PyMOL Python script that loads the backbone (N, CA, C, O; Angstrom):
from pymol import cmd

cmd.read_pdbstr("""\
ATOM      1  N   MET A   1       0.841  -1.173   0.000  1.00  0.00           N
ATOM      2  CA  MET A   1       0.000   0.000   0.000  1.00  0.00           C
ATOM      3  C   MET A   1       0.893   1.245   0.000  1.00  0.00           C
ATOM      4  O   MET A   1       1.857   1.318   0.761  1.00  0.00           O
ATOM      5  N   THR A   2       0.578   2.202  -0.836  1.00  0.00           N
ATOM      6  CA  THR A   2       1.374   3.425  -0.893  1.00  0.00           C
ATOM      7  C   THR A   2       0.742   4.509  -0.040  1.00  0.00           C
ATOM      8  O   THR A   2      -0.478   4.568   0.119  1.00  0.00           O
ATOM      9  N   GLN A   3       1.581   5.354   0.497  1.00  0.00           N
ATOM     10  CA  GLN A   3       1.105   6.444   1.334  1.00  0.00           C
ATOM     11  C   GLN A   3       0.688   7.602   0.441  1.00  0.00           C
ATOM     12  O   GLN A   3       1.397   7.937  -0.508  1.00  0.00           O
ATOM     13  N   GLY A   4      -0.468   8.223   0.736  1.00  0.00           N
ATOM     14  CA  GLY A   4      -0.973   9.340  -0.053  1.00  0.00           C
ATOM     15  C   GLY A   4      -0.136  10.592   0.126  1.00  0.00           C
ATOM     16  O   GLY A   4       0.703  10.680   1.022  1.00  0.00           O
ATOM     17  N   ARG A   5      -0.383  11.555  -0.742  1.00  0.00           N
ATOM     18  CA  ARG A   5       0.372  12.803  -0.698  1.00  0.00           C
ATOM     19  C   ARG A   5      -0.299  13.844   0.185  1.00  0.00           C
ATOM     20  O   ARG A   5       0.185  14.972   0.278  1.00  0.00           O
ATOM     21  N   GLY A   6      -1.370  13.501   0.816  1.00  0.00           N
ATOM     22  CA  GLY A   6      -2.056  14.482   1.646  1.00  0.00           C
ATOM     23  C   GLY A   6      -2.940  15.380   0.799  1.00  0.00           C
ATOM     24  O   GLY A   6      -3.437  14.972  -0.251  1.00  0.00           O
ATOM     25  N   GLU A   7      -3.128  16.588   1.260  1.00  0.00           N
ATOM     26  CA  GLU A   7      -3.999  17.533   0.569  1.00  0.00           C
ATOM     27  C   GLU A   7      -3.291  18.115  -0.652  1.00  0.00           C
ATOM     28  O   GLU A   7      -2.174  18.622  -0.548  1.00  0.00           O
ATOM     29  N   VAL A   8      -3.946  18.040  -1.804  1.00  0.00           N
ATOM     30  CA  VAL A   8      -3.375  18.513  -3.063  1.00  0.00           C
ATOM     31  C   VAL A   8      -4.396  19.405  -3.754  1.00  0.00           C
ATOM     32  O   VAL A   8      -5.568  19.044  -3.854  1.00  0.00           O
ATOM     33  N   THR A   9      -3.959  20.567  -4.232  1.00  0.00           N
ATOM     34  CA  THR A   9      -4.833  21.434  -5.010  1.00  0.00           C
ATOM     35  C   THR A   9      -4.864  20.911  -6.435  1.00  0.00           C
ATOM     36  O   THR A   9      -3.818  20.652  -7.029  1.00  0.00           O
ATOM     37  N   VAL A  10      -6.067  20.753  -6.985  1.00  0.00           N
ATOM     38  CA  VAL A  10      -6.209  20.194  -8.326  1.00  0.00           C
ATOM     39  C   VAL A  10      -7.063  21.096  -9.210  1.00  0.00           C
ATOM     40  O   VAL A  10      -7.778  21.975  -8.728  1.00  0.00           O
ATOM     41  N   ALA A  11      -6.970  20.860 -10.495  1.00  0.00           N
ATOM     42  CA  ALA A  11      -7.854  21.474 -11.486  1.00  0.00           C
ATOM     43  C   ALA A  11      -8.707  20.347 -12.051  1.00  0.00           C
ATOM     44  O   ALA A  11      -8.235  19.222 -12.218  1.00  0.00           O
ATOM     45  N   ILE A  12      -9.963  20.656 -12.344  1.00  0.00           N
ATOM     46  CA  ILE A  12     -10.862  19.643 -12.887  1.00  0.00           C
ATOM     47  C   ILE A  12     -11.370  20.108 -14.241  1.00  0.00           C
ATOM     48  O   ILE A  12     -11.964  21.179 -14.366  1.00  0.00           O
ATOM     49  N   LYS A  13     -11.129  19.288 -15.245  1.00  0.00           N
ATOM     50  CA  LYS A  13     -11.615  19.562 -16.597  1.00  0.00           C
ATOM     51  C   LYS A  13     -12.809  18.647 -16.830  1.00  0.00           C
ATOM     52  O   LYS A  13     -12.736  17.449 -16.557  1.00  0.00           O
ATOM     53  N   THR A  14     -13.904  19.200 -17.330  1.00  0.00           N
ATOM     54  CA  THR A  14     -15.118  18.405 -17.481  1.00  0.00           C
ATOM     55  C   THR A  14     -15.537  18.270 -18.937  1.00  0.00           C
ATOM     56  O   THR A  14     -15.278  19.145 -19.763  1.00  0.00           O
ATOM     57  N   LEU A  15     -16.180  17.171 -19.225  1.00  0.00           N
ATOM     58  CA  LEU A  15     -16.829  16.938 -20.503  1.00  0.00           C
ATOM     59  C   LEU A  15     -18.320  17.037 -20.231  1.00  0.00           C
ATOM     60  O   LEU A  15     -18.843  16.350 -19.354  1.00  0.00           O
ATOM     61  N   LYS A  16     -18.991  17.876 -20.966  1.00  0.00           N
ATOM     62  CA  LYS A  16     -20.414  18.098 -20.725  1.00  0.00           C
ATOM     63  C   LYS A  16     -21.252  16.945 -21.280  1.00  0.00           C
ATOM     64  O   LYS A  16     -20.859  16.318 -22.264  1.00  0.00           O
ATOM     65  N   PRO A  17     -22.397  16.660 -20.665  1.00  0.00           N
ATOM     66  CA  PRO A  17     -23.243  15.548 -21.119  1.00  0.00           C
ATOM     67  C   PRO A  17     -23.659  15.647 -22.587  1.00  0.00           C
ATOM     68  O   PRO A  17     -23.833  14.613 -23.232  1.00  0.00           O
ATOM     69  N   GLY A  18     -23.824  16.856 -23.140  1.00  0.00           N
ATOM     70  CA  GLY A  18     -24.264  17.005 -24.524  1.00  0.00           C
ATOM     71  C   GLY A  18     -23.159  16.935 -25.561  1.00  0.00           C
ATOM     72  O   GLY A  18     -23.442  17.018 -26.756  1.00  0.00           O
ATOM     73  N   ASP A  19     -21.911  16.786 -25.143  1.00  0.00           N
ATOM     74  CA  ASP A  19     -20.796  16.753 -26.089  1.00  0.00           C
ATOM     75  C   ASP A  19     -20.853  15.487 -26.951  1.00  0.00           C
ATOM     76  O   ASP A  19     -21.380  14.458 -26.527  1.00  0.00           O
ATOM     77  N   SER A  20     -20.308  15.579 -28.156  1.00  0.00           N
ATOM     78  CA  SER A  20     -20.363  14.473 -29.119  1.00  0.00           C
ATOM     79  C   SER A  20     -19.422  13.334 -28.720  1.00  0.00           C
ATOM     80  O   SER A  20     -18.561  13.488 -27.853  1.00  0.00           O
ATOM     81  N   GLU A  21     -19.610  12.195 -29.375  1.00  0.00           N
ATOM     82  CA  GLU A  21     -18.723  11.052 -29.144  1.00  0.00           C
ATOM     83  C   GLU A  21     -17.295  11.384 -29.564  1.00  0.00           C
ATOM     84  O   GLU A  21     -16.337  10.926 -28.940  1.00  0.00           O
ATOM     85  N   LYS A  22     -17.154  12.182 -30.622  1.00  0.00           N
ATOM     86  CA  LYS A  22     -15.824  12.594 -31.075  1.00  0.00           C
ATOM     87  C   LYS A  22     -15.138  13.429 -29.998  1.00  0.00           C
ATOM     88  O   LYS A  22     -13.949  13.247 -29.735  1.00  0.00           O
ATOM     89  N   GLN A  23     -15.890  14.355 -29.367  1.00  0.00           N
ATOM     90  CA  GLN A  23     -15.337  15.175 -28.287  1.00  0.00           C
ATOM     91  C   GLN A  23     -14.977  14.304 -27.086  1.00  0.00           C
ATOM     92  O   GLN A  23     -13.950  14.521 -26.443  1.00  0.00           O
ATOM     93  N   ARG A  24     -15.820  13.325 -26.787  1.00  0.00           N
ATOM     94  CA  ARG A  24     -15.546  12.416 -25.667  1.00  0.00           C
ATOM     95  C   ARG A  24     -14.272  11.610 -25.936  1.00  0.00           C
ATOM     96  O   ARG A  24     -13.440  11.438 -25.045  1.00  0.00           O
ATOM     97  N   HIS A  25     -14.130  11.125 -27.158  1.00  0.00           N
ATOM     98  CA  HIS A  25     -12.932  10.362 -27.526  1.00  0.00           C
ATOM     99  C   HIS A  25     -11.680  11.236 -27.381  1.00  0.00           C
ATOM    100  O   HIS A  25     -10.679  10.791 -26.819  1.00  0.00           O
ATOM    101  N   TYR A  26     -11.730  12.470 -27.881  1.00  0.00           N
ATOM    102  CA  TYR A  26     -10.600  13.398 -27.782  1.00  0.00           C
ATOM    103  C   TYR A  26     -10.267  13.675 -26.313  1.00  0.00           C
ATOM    104  O   TYR A  26      -9.100  13.686 -25.921  1.00  0.00           O
ATOM    105  N   PHE A  27     -11.308  13.899 -25.509  1.00  0.00           N
ATOM    106  CA  PHE A  27     -11.161  14.191 -24.083  1.00  0.00           C
ATOM    107  C   PHE A  27     -10.460  13.035 -23.365  1.00  0.00           C
ATOM    108  O   PHE A  27      -9.510  13.249 -22.612  1.00  0.00           O
ATOM    109  N   LEU A  28     -10.934  11.813 -23.604  1.00  0.00           N
ATOM    110  CA  LEU A  28     -10.348  10.652 -22.935  1.00  0.00           C
ATOM    111  C   LEU A  28      -8.955  10.330 -23.475  1.00  0.00           C
ATOM    112  O   LEU A  28      -8.116   9.802 -22.745  1.00  0.00           O
ATOM    113  N   SER A  29      -8.705  10.645 -24.748  1.00  0.00           N
ATOM    114  CA  SER A  29      -7.354  10.477 -25.304  1.00  0.00           C
ATOM    115  C   SER A  29      -6.375  11.415 -24.615  1.00  0.00           C
ATOM    116  O   SER A  29      -5.238  11.040 -24.328  1.00  0.00           O
ATOM    117  N   GLU A  30      -6.828  12.641 -24.350  1.00  0.00           N
ATOM    118  CA  GLU A  30      -5.990  13.605 -23.627  1.00  0.00           C
ATOM    119  C   GLU A  30      -5.593  13.042 -22.265  1.00  0.00           C
ATOM    120  O   GLU A  30      -4.431  13.119 -21.866  1.00  0.00           O
ATOM    121  N   ALA A  31      -6.568  12.477 -21.558  1.00  0.00           N
ATOM    122  CA  ALA A  31      -6.285  11.898 -20.242  1.00  0.00           C
ATOM    123  C   ALA A  31      -5.308  10.728 -20.357  1.00  0.00           C
ATOM    124  O   ALA A  31      -4.407  10.580 -19.532  1.00  0.00           O
ATOM    125  N   SER A  32      -5.493   9.911 -21.372  1.00  0.00           N
ATOM    126  CA  SER A  32      -4.609   8.763 -21.571  1.00  0.00           C
ATOM    127  C   SER A  32      -3.172   9.207 -21.836  1.00  0.00           C
ATOM    128  O   SER A  32      -2.230   8.631 -21.291  1.00  0.00           O
ATOM    129  N   ILE A  33      -3.008  10.220 -22.665  1.00  0.00           N
ATOM    130  CA  ILE A  33      -1.665  10.737 -22.963  1.00  0.00           C
ATOM    131  C   ILE A  33      -1.037  11.348 -21.716  1.00  0.00           C
ATOM    132  O   ILE A  33       0.139  11.117 -21.435  1.00  0.00           O
ATOM    133  N   MET A  34      -1.822  12.132 -20.964  1.00  0.00           N
ATOM    134  CA  MET A  34      -1.298  12.737 -19.733  1.00  0.00           C
ATOM    135  C   MET A  34      -0.818  11.670 -18.754  1.00  0.00           C
ATOM    136  O   MET A  34       0.176  11.861 -18.054  1.00  0.00           O
ATOM    137  N   GLY A  35      -1.529  10.553 -18.711  1.00  0.00           N
ATOM    138  CA  GLY A  35      -1.189   9.479 -17.788  1.00  0.00           C
ATOM    139  C   GLY A  35       0.120   8.775 -18.111  1.00  0.00           C
ATOM    140  O   GLY A  35       0.650   8.040 -17.278  1.00  0.00           O
ATOM    141  N   GLN A  36       0.646   8.992 -19.309  1.00  0.00           N
ATOM    142  CA  GLN A  36       1.880   8.332 -19.724  1.00  0.00           C
ATOM    143  C   GLN A  36       3.132   9.096 -19.304  1.00  0.00           C
ATOM    144  O   GLN A  36       4.244   8.588 -19.447  1.00  0.00           O
ATOM    145  N   PHE A  37       2.962  10.314 -18.787  1.00  0.00           N
ATOM    146  CA  PHE A  37       4.102  11.152 -18.445  1.00  0.00           C
ATOM    147  C   PHE A  37       4.211  11.358 -16.943  1.00  0.00           C
ATOM    148  O   PHE A  37       3.209  11.553 -16.256  1.00  0.00           O
ATOM    149  N   SER A  38       5.421  11.314 -16.451  1.00  0.00           N
ATOM    150  CA  SER A  38       5.700  11.641 -15.063  1.00  0.00           C
ATOM    151  C   SER A  38       7.011  12.418 -15.050  1.00  0.00           C
ATOM    152  O   SER A  38       8.095  11.834 -15.070  1.00  0.00           O
ATOM    153  N   HIS A  39       6.897  13.740 -15.018  1.00  0.00           N
ATOM    154  CA  HIS A  39       8.073  14.605 -15.092  1.00  0.00           C
ATOM    155  C   HIS A  39       7.748  15.897 -14.358  1.00  0.00           C
ATOM    156  O   HIS A  39       6.614  16.368 -14.440  1.00  0.00           O
ATOM    157  N   PRO A  40       8.700  16.487 -13.644  1.00  0.00           N
ATOM    158  CA  PRO A  40       8.429  17.714 -12.887  1.00  0.00           C
ATOM    159  C   PRO A  40       7.974  18.892 -13.748  1.00  0.00           C
ATOM    160  O   PRO A  40       7.347  19.818 -13.233  1.00  0.00           O
ATOM    161  N   ASN A  41       8.277  18.875 -15.051  1.00  0.00           N
ATOM    162  CA  ASN A  41       7.884  19.982 -15.920  1.00  0.00           C
ATOM    163  C   ASN A  41       6.551  19.767 -16.626  1.00  0.00           C
ATOM    164  O   ASN A  41       6.123  20.622 -17.401  1.00  0.00           O
ATOM    165  N   PHE A  42       5.887  18.643 -16.372  1.00  0.00           N
ATOM    166  CA  PHE A  42       4.575  18.373 -16.953  1.00  0.00           C
ATOM    167  C   PHE A  42       3.525  18.377 -15.853  1.00  0.00           C
ATOM    168  O   PHE A  42       3.795  17.973 -14.722  1.00  0.00           O
ATOM    169  N   ILE A  43       2.340  18.830 -16.188  1.00  0.00           N
ATOM    170  CA  ILE A  43       1.225  18.764 -15.240  1.00  0.00           C
ATOM    171  C   ILE A  43       0.891  17.294 -15.010  1.00  0.00           C
ATOM    172  O   ILE A  43       0.773  16.520 -15.959  1.00  0.00           O
ATOM    173  N   GLN A  44       0.744  16.922 -13.758  1.00  0.00           N
ATOM    174  CA  GLN A  44       0.509  15.532 -13.378  1.00  0.00           C
ATOM    175  C   GLN A  44      -0.976  15.200 -13.421  1.00  0.00           C
ATOM    176  O   GLN A  44      -1.799  15.946 -12.890  1.00  0.00           O
ATOM    177  N   LEU A  45      -1.316  14.090 -14.048  1.00  0.00           N
ATOM    178  CA  LEU A  45      -2.679  13.581 -14.029  1.00  0.00           C
ATOM    179  C   LEU A  45      -2.920  12.949 -12.664  1.00  0.00           C
ATOM    180  O   LEU A  45      -2.152  12.089 -12.233  1.00  0.00           O
ATOM    181  N   GLU A  46      -3.979  13.371 -11.986  1.00  0.00           N
ATOM    182  CA  GLU A  46      -4.310  12.809 -10.674  1.00  0.00           C
ATOM    183  C   GLU A  46      -5.345  11.700 -10.796  1.00  0.00           C
ATOM    184  O   GLU A  46      -5.348  10.757 -10.006  1.00  0.00           O
ATOM    185  N   GLY A  47      -6.231  11.815 -11.797  1.00  0.00           N
ATOM    186  CA  GLY A  47      -7.244  10.789 -11.967  1.00  0.00           C
ATOM    187  C   GLY A  47      -8.236  11.134 -13.057  1.00  0.00           C
ATOM    188  O   GLY A  47      -8.271  12.259 -13.555  1.00  0.00           O
ATOM    189  N   VAL A  48      -9.043  10.144 -13.422  1.00  0.00           N
ATOM    190  CA  VAL A  48     -10.080  10.304 -14.439  1.00  0.00           C
ATOM    191  C   VAL A  48     -11.348   9.677 -13.889  1.00  0.00           C
ATOM    192  O   VAL A  48     -11.312   8.596 -13.303  1.00  0.00           O
ATOM    193  N   VAL A  49     -12.467  10.359 -14.081  1.00  0.00           N
ATOM    194  CA  VAL A  49     -13.762   9.842 -13.660  1.00  0.00           C
ATOM    195  C   VAL A  49     -14.643   9.773 -14.901  1.00  0.00           C
ATOM    196  O   VAL A  49     -14.797  10.766 -15.612  1.00  0.00           O
ATOM    197  N   THR A  50     -15.216   8.614 -15.161  1.00  0.00           N
ATOM    198  CA  THR A  50     -16.124   8.479 -16.301  1.00  0.00           C
ATOM    199  C   THR A  50     -17.350   7.686 -15.886  1.00  0.00           C
ATOM    200  O   THR A  50     -17.280   6.800 -15.034  1.00  0.00           O
ATOM    201  N   ASN A  51     -18.456   8.015 -16.494  1.00  0.00           N
ATOM    202  CA  ASN A  51     -19.659   7.201 -16.427  1.00  0.00           C
ATOM    203  C   ASN A  51     -20.412   7.429 -17.725  1.00  0.00           C
ATOM    204  O   ASN A  51     -19.857   8.033 -18.644  1.00  0.00           O
ATOM    205  N   LEU A  52     -21.623   6.984 -17.838  1.00  0.00           N
ATOM    206  CA  LEU A  52     -22.333   7.086 -19.110  1.00  0.00           C
ATOM    207  C   LEU A  52     -22.550   8.521 -19.570  1.00  0.00           C
ATOM    208  O   LEU A  52     -22.559   8.776 -20.774  1.00  0.00           O
ATOM    209  N   LYS A  53     -22.726   9.463 -18.650  1.00  0.00           N
ATOM    210  CA  LYS A  53     -23.048  10.835 -19.037  1.00  0.00           C
ATOM    211  C   LYS A  53     -21.922  11.829 -18.808  1.00  0.00           C
ATOM    212  O   LYS A  53     -21.823  12.812 -19.542  1.00  0.00           O
ATOM    213  N   HIS A  54     -21.083  11.608 -17.828  1.00  0.00           N
ATOM    214  CA  HIS A  54     -20.087  12.603 -17.439  1.00  0.00           C
ATOM    215  C   HIS A  54     -18.671  12.040 -17.544  1.00  0.00           C
ATOM    216  O   HIS A  54     -18.455  10.831 -17.468  1.00  0.00           O
ATOM    217  N   ALA A  55     -17.726  12.940 -17.720  1.00  0.00           N
ATOM    218  CA  ALA A  55     -16.310  12.571 -17.667  1.00  0.00           C
ATOM    219  C   ALA A  55     -15.548  13.748 -17.065  1.00  0.00           C
ATOM    220  O   ALA A  55     -15.822  14.904 -17.386  1.00  0.00           O
ATOM    221  N   LEU A  56     -14.596  13.446 -16.197  1.00  0.00           N
ATOM    222  CA  LEU A  56     -13.773  14.460 -15.546  1.00  0.00           C
ATOM    223  C   LEU A  56     -12.308  14.054 -15.630  1.00  0.00           C
ATOM    224  O   LEU A  56     -11.969  12.879 -15.486  1.00  0.00           O
ATOM    225  N   ILE A  57     -11.449  15.033 -15.865  1.00  0.00           N
ATOM    226  CA  ILE A  57     -10.011  14.826 -15.752  1.00  0.00           C
ATOM    227  C   ILE A  57      -9.565  15.635 -14.542  1.00  0.00           C
ATOM    228  O   ILE A  57      -9.772  16.847 -14.486  1.00  0.00           O
ATOM    229  N   VAL A  58      -8.957  14.965 -13.582  1.00  0.00           N
ATOM    230  CA  VAL A  58      -8.449  15.627 -12.385  1.00  0.00           C
ATOM    231  C   VAL A  58      -6.939  15.713 -12.544  1.00  0.00           C
ATOM    232  O   VAL A  58      -6.254  14.696 -12.654  1.00  0.00           O
ATOM    233  N   LYS A  59      -6.425  16.951 -12.554  1.00  0.00           N
ATOM    234  CA  LYS A  59      -4.996  17.130 -12.776  1.00  0.00           C
ATOM    235  C   LYS A  59      -4.414  18.138 -11.804  1.00  0.00           C
ATOM    236  O   LYS A  59      -5.131  18.909 -11.166  1.00  0.00           O
ATOM    237  N   GLU A  60      -3.118  18.111 -11.713  1.00  0.00           N
ATOM    238  CA  GLU A  60      -2.388  19.039 -10.859  1.00  0.00           C
ATOM    239  C   GLU A  60      -2.768  20.473 -11.220  1.00  0.00           C
ATOM    240  O   GLU A  60      -2.896  20.806 -12.398  1.00  0.00           O
ATOM    241  N   TYR A  61      -2.945  21.310 -10.218  1.00  0.00           N
ATOM    242  CA  TYR A  61      -3.285  22.713 -10.436  1.00  0.00           C
ATOM    243  C   TYR A  61      -2.039  23.490 -10.844  1.00  0.00           C
ATOM    244  O   TYR A  61      -0.970  23.319 -10.259  1.00  0.00           O
ATOM    245  N   MET A  62      -2.187  24.341 -11.849  1.00  0.00           N
ATOM    246  CA  MET A  62      -1.079  25.181 -12.298  1.00  0.00           C
ATOM    247  C   MET A  62      -1.457  26.641 -12.068  1.00  0.00           C
ATOM    248  O   MET A  62      -2.437  27.131 -12.630  1.00  0.00           O
ATOM    249  N   GLU A  63      -0.682  27.328 -11.243  1.00  0.00           N
ATOM    250  CA  GLU A  63      -0.945  28.743 -10.983  1.00  0.00           C
ATOM    251  C   GLU A  63      -0.780  29.562 -12.249  1.00  0.00           C
ATOM    252  O   GLU A  63      -0.071  29.154 -13.170  1.00  0.00           O
ATOM    253  N   ASN A  64      -1.426  30.708 -12.299  1.00  0.00           N
ATOM    254  CA  ASN A  64      -1.328  31.663 -13.409  1.00  0.00           C
ATOM    255  C   ASN A  64      -1.983  31.190 -14.693  1.00  0.00           C
ATOM    256  O   ASN A  64      -1.704  31.754 -15.751  1.00  0.00           O
ATOM    257  N   GLY A  65      -2.831  30.189 -14.650  1.00  0.00           N
ATOM    258  CA  GLY A  65      -3.565  29.771 -15.834  1.00  0.00           C
ATOM    259  C   GLY A  65      -2.758  28.917 -16.794  1.00  0.00           C
ATOM    260  O   GLY A  65      -1.647  28.478 -16.496  1.00  0.00           O
ATOM    261  N   ALA A  66      -3.353  28.699 -17.950  1.00  0.00           N
ATOM    262  CA  ALA A  66      -2.735  27.855 -18.970  1.00  0.00           C
ATOM    263  C   ALA A  66      -1.553  28.562 -19.620  1.00  0.00           C
ATOM    264  O   ALA A  66      -1.519  29.789 -19.708  1.00  0.00           O
ATOM    265  N   LEU A  67      -0.602  27.783 -20.065  1.00  0.00           N
ATOM    266  CA  LEU A  67       0.589  28.327 -20.708  1.00  0.00           C
ATOM    267  C   LEU A  67       0.224  29.171 -21.924  1.00  0.00           C
ATOM    268  O   LEU A  67       0.795  30.243 -22.128  1.00  0.00           O
ATOM    269  N   LEU A  68      -0.720  28.698 -22.729  1.00  0.00           N
ATOM    270  CA  LEU A  68      -1.101  29.440 -23.938  1.00  0.00           C
ATOM    271  C   LEU A  68      -1.683  30.816 -23.621  1.00  0.00           C
ATOM    272  O   LEU A  68      -1.608  31.724 -24.448  1.00  0.00           O
ATOM    273  N   GLN A  69      -2.260  30.976 -22.435  1.00  0.00           N
ATOM    274  CA  GLN A  69      -2.798  32.281 -22.041  1.00  0.00           C
ATOM    275  C   GLN A  69      -1.688  33.246 -21.660  1.00  0.00           C
ATOM    276  O   GLN A  69      -1.921  34.454 -21.605  1.00  0.00           O
ATOM    277  N   ASN A  70      -0.508  32.754 -21.399  1.00  0.00           N
ATOM    278  CA  ASN A  70       0.606  33.585 -20.948  1.00  0.00           C
ATOM    279  C   ASN A  70       1.649  33.858 -22.024  1.00  0.00           C
ATOM    280  O   ASN A  70       2.634  34.550 -21.771  1.00  0.00           O
ATOM    281  N   ILE A  71       1.442  33.323 -23.213  1.00  0.00           N
ATOM    282  CA  ILE A  71       2.366  33.552 -24.321  1.00  0.00           C
ATOM    283  C   ILE A  71       1.725  34.555 -25.268  1.00  0.00           C
ATOM    284  O   ILE A  71       0.584  34.357 -25.685  1.00  0.00           O
ATOM    285  N   PRO A  72       2.429  35.625 -25.618  1.00  0.00           N
ATOM    286  CA  PRO A  72       1.847  36.626 -26.517  1.00  0.00           C
ATOM    287  C   PRO A  72       1.654  36.062 -27.922  1.00  0.00           C
ATOM    288  O   PRO A  72       2.350  35.126 -28.316  1.00  0.00           O
ATOM    289  N   PRO A  73       0.705  36.631 -28.684  1.00  0.00           N
ATOM    290  CA  PRO A  73       0.488  36.164 -30.058  1.00  0.00           C
ATOM    291  C   PRO A  73       1.735  36.361 -30.920  1.00  0.00           C
ATOM    292  O   PRO A  73       2.567  37.224 -30.639  1.00  0.00           O
ATOM    293  N   ALA A  74       1.851  35.558 -31.958  1.00  0.00           N
ATOM    294  CA  ALA A  74       3.009  35.632 -32.858  1.00  0.00           C
ATOM    295  C   ALA A  74       3.142  37.013 -33.485  1.00  0.00           C
ATOM    296  O   ALA A  74       4.243  37.426 -33.849  1.00  0.00           O
ATOM    297  N   SER A  75       2.033  37.727 -33.613  1.00  0.00           N
ATOM    298  CA  SER A  75       2.069  39.061 -34.222  1.00  0.00           C
ATOM    299  C   SER A  75       2.882  40.052 -33.392  1.00  0.00           C
ATOM    300  O   SER A  75       3.270  41.106 -33.895  1.00  0.00           O
ATOM    301  N   GLU A  76       3.142  39.727 -32.133  1.00  0.00           N
ATOM    302  CA  GLU A  76       3.920  40.614 -31.264  1.00  0.00           C
ATOM    303  C   GLU A  76       5.417  40.369 -31.375  1.00  0.00           C
ATOM    304  O   GLU A  76       6.197  40.973 -30.638  1.00  0.00           O
ATOM    305  N   GLY A  77       5.826  39.497 -32.277  1.00  0.00           N
ATOM    306  CA  GLY A  77       7.252  39.272 -32.501  1.00  0.00           C
ATOM    307  C   GLY A  77       7.777  38.042 -31.795  1.00  0.00           C
ATOM    308  O   GLY A  77       7.014  37.208 -31.308  1.00  0.00           O
ATOM    309  N   ILE A  78       9.084  37.945 -31.750  1.00  0.00           N
ATOM    310  CA  ILE A  78       9.766  36.792 -31.162  1.00  0.00           C
ATOM    311  C   ILE A  78       9.663  36.844 -29.642  1.00  0.00           C
ATOM    312  O   ILE A  78       9.799  37.902 -29.028  1.00  0.00           O
ATOM    313  N   LEU A  79       9.425  35.697 -29.063  1.00  0.00           N
ATOM    314  CA  LEU A  79       9.325  35.573 -27.612  1.00  0.00           C
ATOM    315  C   LEU A  79      10.729  35.551 -27.018  1.00  0.00           C
ATOM    316  O   LEU A  79      11.509  34.642 -27.301  1.00  0.00           O
ATOM    317  N   GLY A  80      11.048  36.533 -26.208  1.00  0.00           N
ATOM    318  CA  GLY A  80      12.359  36.589 -25.559  1.00  0.00           C
ATOM    319  C   GLY A  80      12.462  35.573 -24.437  1.00  0.00           C
ATOM    320  O   GLY A  80      11.473  34.921 -24.104  1.00  0.00           O
ATOM    321  N   TRP A  81      13.614  35.430 -23.862  1.00  0.00           N
ATOM    322  CA  TRP A  81      13.819  34.451 -22.797  1.00  0.00           C
ATOM    323  C   TRP A  81      13.185  34.883 -21.483  1.00  0.00           C
ATOM    324  O   TRP A  81      12.942  34.040 -20.620  1.00  0.00           O
ATOM    325  N   GLN A  82      12.909  36.178 -21.306  1.00  0.00           N
ATOM    326  CA  GLN A  82      12.364  36.669 -20.041  1.00  0.00           C
ATOM    327  C   GLN A  82      10.946  36.149 -19.790  1.00  0.00           C
ATOM    328  O   GLN A  82      10.632  35.741 -18.672  1.00  0.00           O
ATOM    329  N   LYS A  83      10.090  36.156 -20.808  1.00  0.00           N
ATOM    330  CA  LYS A  83       8.695  35.749 -20.619  1.00  0.00           C
ATOM    331  C   LYS A  83       8.567  34.297 -20.161  1.00  0.00           C
ATOM    332  O   LYS A  83       7.848  34.043 -19.195  1.00  0.00           O
ATOM    333  N   PRO A  84       9.231  33.327 -20.808  1.00  0.00           N
ATOM    334  CA  PRO A  84       9.123  31.953 -20.308  1.00  0.00           C
ATOM    335  C   PRO A  84       9.602  31.807 -18.869  1.00  0.00           C
ATOM    336  O   PRO A  84       9.073  30.981 -18.125  1.00  0.00           O
ATOM    337  N   MET A  85      10.580  32.583 -18.475  1.00  0.00           N
ATOM    338  CA  MET A  85      11.080  32.502 -17.107  1.00  0.00           C
ATOM    339  C   MET A  85      10.052  33.035 -16.117  1.00  0.00           C
ATOM    340  O   MET A  85      10.038  32.611 -14.961  1.00  0.00           O
ATOM    341  N   GLN A  86       9.184  33.965 -16.550  1.00  0.00           N
ATOM    342  CA  GLN A  86       8.138  34.511 -15.687  1.00  0.00           C
ATOM    343  C   GLN A  86       6.983  33.538 -15.544  1.00  0.00           C
ATOM    344  O   GLN A  86       6.336  33.488 -14.498  1.00  0.00           O
ATOM    345  N   VAL A  87       6.719  32.761 -16.593  1.00  0.00           N
ATOM    346  CA  VAL A  87       5.613  31.818 -16.586  1.00  0.00           C
ATOM    347  C   VAL A  87       6.011  30.635 -15.750  1.00  0.00           C
ATOM    348  O   VAL A  87       5.228  29.697 -15.596  1.00  0.00           O
TER     349      VAL A  87
END
""", "prot")
cmd.dss("prot")
cmd.show_as("cartoon", "prot")
cmd.util.cbc("prot")
cmd.orient("prot")
């Protein structure tokens, strides 16, 4: 038996009941791919919950939002080394 990590802050991504089978497949594929990685620089998958109507991906919480929200658009020029260090 392994000892738990105690209290962990997580993010939960949900698949809505009305989403298509294609969206459900993509959603569960994302969870499957996340589950294959264990590295300090990747967000850790904590678990997946599925039933006939709902699906949830439980993953490590990342402060400051998603990486794509913190990278300026390509129209703003080349990304310097300072911005990635801030993210």
